[in-house]
C-alpha positions in Angstrom: 0.0 14.4 16.4 -1.7 11.0 15.8 0.2 8.3 13.9 -1.6 6.9 10.9 -1.4 3.3 9.8 -1.6 2.0 6.2 -1.6 -1.4 4.6 0.9 -1.7 1.8 0.5 -4.6 -0.6 3.7 -5.6 -2.4 3.4 -7.4 -5.7 6.5 -8.9 -7.5 6.4 -8.0 -11.2 7.5 -10.3 -14.0 10.6 -8.2 -14.8 11.7 -8.5 -11.1 10.7 -5.1 -9.6 8.1 -4.7 -6.9 4.9 -2.7 -7.0 3.6 -1.2 -3.8 -0.1 -0.4 -3.5 -1.8 1.4 -0.6 -5.5 0.4 -1.0 -6.9 3.0 1.5 -5.4 5.9 -0.4 -6.9 5.6 -3.9 -4.2 6.0 -6.6 -1.3 5.6 -4.1 0.9 3.2 -6.1 4.6 3.2 -6.5 7.5 0.7 -7.1 11.0 -0.2 -6.3 13.8 -2.5 -7.5 13.7 -4.3 -4.1 11.0 -4.8 -1.4 12.8 -2.4 0.8 13.0 0.2 -1.9 9.3 -0.3 -2.7 8.4 0.2 1.0 10.5 3.3 1.2 8.8 4.7 -1.9 5.4 3.8 -0.5 6.1 5.7 2.7 7.1 8.8 0.7 4.0 8.5 -1.6 1.8 8.2 1.5 3.3 11.3 3.0 2.9 13.3 -0.2 -0.7 12.1 -0.6 -1.6 13.1 3.0 0.0 16.5 2.6 -2.1 17.0 -0.6 -5.3 15.9 1.1 -4.7 18.1 4.1 -4.1 21.1 1.8 -7.4 20.4 0.1 -9.2 20.1 3.5 -10.1 16.4 2.8 -10.6 13.8 5.5 -7.5 11.6 5.9 -8.4 7.9 6.1 -6.2 5.2 7.7 -6.2 1.5 8.4 -6.1 1.7 12.2 -9.4 -0.2 12.5 -8.6 -2.7 9.7 -7.9 -6.3 10.3 -6.5 -8.4 7.4 -6.2 -12.1 6.9 -4.9 -14.3 4.1 -6.6 -17.5 3.2 -4.9 -20.3 1.3 -7.3 -22.4 -0.8 -6.4 -25.3 -3.1 -6.3 -24.8 -6.8 -9.2 -26.9 -7.9 -8.0 -27.0 -11.4 -5.1 -29.2 -10.3 -6.7 -31.0 -7.5 
């Protein structure tokens, strides 16, 4: 069995919780009270989504060939 890799984007919400988004699996979004809980929930959501896709005979995408970078740019409004 091949291991699949997925990027999980964590966003802190104004009320203090954390949203976890899995961009490669459209609609795979969950949340947690902490980053650790959001990541645990994301893993569970990924597993459920993959099981559903397999049951429907759909191709399972992953991020094994994805490279991601972050770029920091100055805020020109305040420069």
